[in-house]
Every structure is written in C-alpha cells, then in structure tokens.
N, C-alpha and C positions, 0 to 999 in steps of 0.2 A: 601783209595781214591774211590767215588762214581764215575760211571757211565760219567755223567754229566762234574763233576768237570774234569776229565782226558782228556772229550771230546773239554776242553774250552784250556787246557793245552796244549792238541796236537795239536790245534787250534793255537793256539799264534806262537808254538814252530816251525809249517809250515810256518808261514808269516816268523820270522826270521831265518828261513833257507832256503829258498829262495832268503833273500834279501843279508845274508852269502857267498852265492852259486853265486849268480848274480857276487858279488864285488871281491872275489877269482880269477872266471875264467876269469877274466875282465883283471883282473891286477896279471894272474897267473905268468907273468913274469918277474914282481918285488916281488914275494912274497917267503919266504922258502918254501922249503920241509917239515918241522917241521909244519910249517903252512897249508897246504895243506891237510898232514895228521889228523891234528887235525880238520879240516872242514870237510872229511870224516867220521870222528870217531862220530862225532855231529849228523853229518844226518845219520850214522846209528843206534846212539842214537835214533834218532825222528823216524824211520823206528820201529824199538823194539816197543814202547810205541804206533805207530798206531794200530800196527799187533797184542798187546794185549788187546787194547781195540776193536778191531773189533773183534778178537776171544771172549771175553768175552761177548759183543753185541750177537753173533753168537750165541754161547750156550743157552745164556736167552729167546733167539726168539722159542729156537724147531724147526726151518724153514729150516734148511740145508741150500741145494742147491736153497731153493727157495729165503731165507734171501740173499745169497750171489749175484743172480742176479736182484734183486729187489736196492741194494745200490754196484752196480761194479761199479761204478765209485770209490770208495773207495781203489779198485785193486793197481790201477795206484801211488796212493800217496805211497803203502807201497814199489817200487821199490826204491831200495838204488842206488843214484846216481856211485854210486862203478860200478854197468853193463853200466852205460853211457859213465863211462871212461876209462874202460880198454881195449875196440878194439880200440885203437888210434890208426888210420890207415897214416892219415893227420892231419894240423893244422886246416884246413879249416870243414874236415867232425868231427872232434874231439870238435870243435863249436856248429856245427848242431845241433849233436849228445847228444852234453849235454842240451845244450837248450830245445830237445825233457824233459830229464829227471826232467831238472828246472821248467817247464811247471807241470807236473805230480801231484811234490810236490806242488806248486800252489793250487790243490786243496785241499789240508788240509784249504786252509778256509772256505768253507763249514761247517766244524766243527762249526763256530766262526756262521755263516750265523743260524745252528739249533736251534742257542739260542736269536736271536734276531729276527726272524720273528719264530711263530705260524704254528701249522700243519705240522710237516715233511719237512721244506725247501721251506713252496710255496711262497716263495717270487714272483714266476716269475710265478706265476697260479696255476699251480698243479705239482704234483709231474713226470708229464707227461713231462711236458712244461722244467722243471729241466733238463728230463736226454736226451729229446733231446740239452738244450743250453750245453750241456756239453759234447755230443755228438760230436755237433759239435767245440768246443773248443780241444775234442782233433783230432778229424780229424784234425784240422787248423794245429797243430804240426806235426802231421805224415806225412800230405800230404806238410808242408811245406819243410821237410828234403828231402823228393824226390825228389821232383820240382827244391830245391837249387842244389843238387847232379847234378842232370839231365841239369840243365843248367850253371853253375860255368865253366866250363875248354873250353865253345864257346865267340869264344873271340869278335867277335858279339851282347853276351848277357847284356843286362844290368843288370844281376842279380849278383851281386859281393860275396854279403854276405847273412848270413838268413834273416837280417832285411829286403832286398828287397824281396826274395822270402814271407815273412811274409805278408811285404807291399802290394804285387800282388796275393795272396791269399785270402787276404780280399778284395779286391776291385774285385777281381771273384765270389765272396761267396755273396755278398752285389748287387753286380748288376752293381758298377762304372765302368767306361767307361775309367778311367784316373791311367797311369803310366807306370811303364814296363811291356811288351811284352813278351813271351816266345819266343826262336828264334830255338830253336831244336824241333825234332818231339817229343821224349819223352815229353817233357816242356810240348807242345802244345794237347796233350794225357792228364797228368795232373792237367795242367789248366782247360781242359773241363772236367774233374773228377770233380774237385773244384768247379767248374760254376753250376756242374746238381746237387751235392750233395748240395751244399751251397743253392742257392735255394728252392729244396725241405723241407730241413731241417728249413727252412727260412717259408715256406708255411707253412709245418705243425706247427711250432709253433705260429703263427698267429694265426689259426685253434683253436687252444688248446685252446688260451686262451679267443679266439672269445665265446669260448664256455662255459668254465670257469667263464668267466664277465656276458654272461646269466645267466646261471645255477646259478650262484650268484643273480643275480638281484631278479628273480623269488623266489627264495626259502627265501629271503629278503623282497619282498611282500608277500606272504603268511606267513611268519612270524607277519606281523606285520597283515597282516587280521587275522590274528589269535589271538595277544592280543586284538584288537578290540573284536573281538568275544568273550572272556571271560570276558570281561569288561561289556558286554551286557549280558552275563550270570549272572555275578555275583549281575550286577545291579537291575534282575529281582529276582533271589535267595532272595535279600534283602526285595525284595517287594511280596514276595512269595502268601501272603496270601490276598494281593486284583488283583490277577491277576484270569480270568475267566478261563473258560473249552478251550476255544479254543485258549488264549494265552497260557497255559500251555502247550498243546500239542503242539503248536509252539516252547516252551521251549525245550522240549524235542528233539526233532528235531534239535534243534542245536547243543545242546550238543553232539547228536550221529555224526553229523556232523561235528562238531568239532574233534570230536573224531578220527573219522575215518580218517582225513586231516591228523591228527597229526602220526597216524600210518603209514600213509604210507609214511611221511618224515621221520619214523625213520627208515622203512626200508631199505629207500633210501640210506641214507645216513650211 
C-alpha cells in the first residue's frame, strides 16, 4: 500500500471514527458495554494506522525532529480516545474531556485536504497560515474545557454545558459581543486569554494570507511578462537574418535579462 493511498484511507477512517465517537458518547446511556468496547477498539485501530503512516513518512524524510515540528498538528491525531475516557471523575468533566479527544481525531480530515489541494495543504494560503488555523482549532478545544470547568459549578453562570463554553470562546476569539458571559474570576481570566490569543492568531492569519496573495500576484505578473518576452525573443530569432546590429544587441540584452529574472524566481522559490 502506497503512502498516498494510506493517507487517504486514514482520512476517511478518521472522519468515520469521529462520527462514531460522537454517536456512541452522546447515546452512551443506551449503548451496551460491548458496543462501547468495539468503538474504542476501532479508534485504537485508526490511531495505529495513522501512527504507522506518520512513522513511515518520518523515516523517508530523513529530517528527524525537523519533520516532526513541521507536521506537529498530526501528533494529536494519534492520541487514542481511551486516554480521555479513563480519567473519568464526573459525567460533566467526562463529556468535556472526551470532546477534546474527538476534536483531535477530527484533525485527520487534513489527510483528505492534502490530496484535494495541491502544494502541501495550502488550502488556507500557505503552510504557515494552515499552522495558525490549526493552532487556533487546538487552542479552542483545550481552553473550552478549562473555561467550562471554571464556570460550570457557579449557579449564576450561564455556561452549563461544554457547548456553551465553545459558543462563548468562539465569540471571544472572533470579537463578537453577544452571548453568555463568565461570572467567576477564573472564567474571566480564561476568557481574556482566549480573546487576546484569538485576536492575535486572527491578525497573524490575515497578514500571512495578504502577503501570500500579493506574492502570488507578483509572481503571476512576472510569469506573464516572462512569457510575453519569450514570445518576442522567439519571433525575433525566427527573423534573425533580417535583424540589424542594434536589434541583435537588443535581442541579446533581452535574453540575458530574462535569464536573470528566471534564475532569481527559481532561487526564491
């Protein structure tokens, strides 16, 4: 099985695993123990395949830690849901922690994006922009659990479920001004952190996307100009015997300038 085929399979398996986990843990009261065990076993199977594929690409890259740092967002995908299920202390915390595990597995959809979009997942502009977006996604999940834990026991708080916590944090990170508000000191601190980090990541992402857009426009313009110059050179070469000495010198200058531009574009890429 080739690496590309395995990644596509892993992508679909991760999506199927997320759907199955959401269903099982949402209806855990009406599902038998055997069905839950089967779900956990399937999840471990998916994790093993993802880890096997990642290890194979790591060895093939010969980059070691550099490859791991560049593809850090794949590490959470390899956390089995069992890690989040075992430390159960209460039903509410259990649901919140399990949500994080399911979110991590949801990152597996990036395997499918890798083949839908060319140039190493540049669906959001650049690899840097993608990393910022994934960092925001992971931050949202982790902070949501902390925020939920800080607010859930206060009778005056409107944060009663993990869904309420996500709803509030999305507002804070996006700059919206409506919805539930924290009432505890810890909740306000966590909300402030989410607001600052979310705004920073949003600003960074927009900046990266804008720079990438401008860069691509410039490269496209240079490519178009280079194509026109090539056509002009070809037409002059075809009529080489009719060129004067001045026109011949101009032709040589055009070839030299075009070569320098192409070399510069090649080195910058």
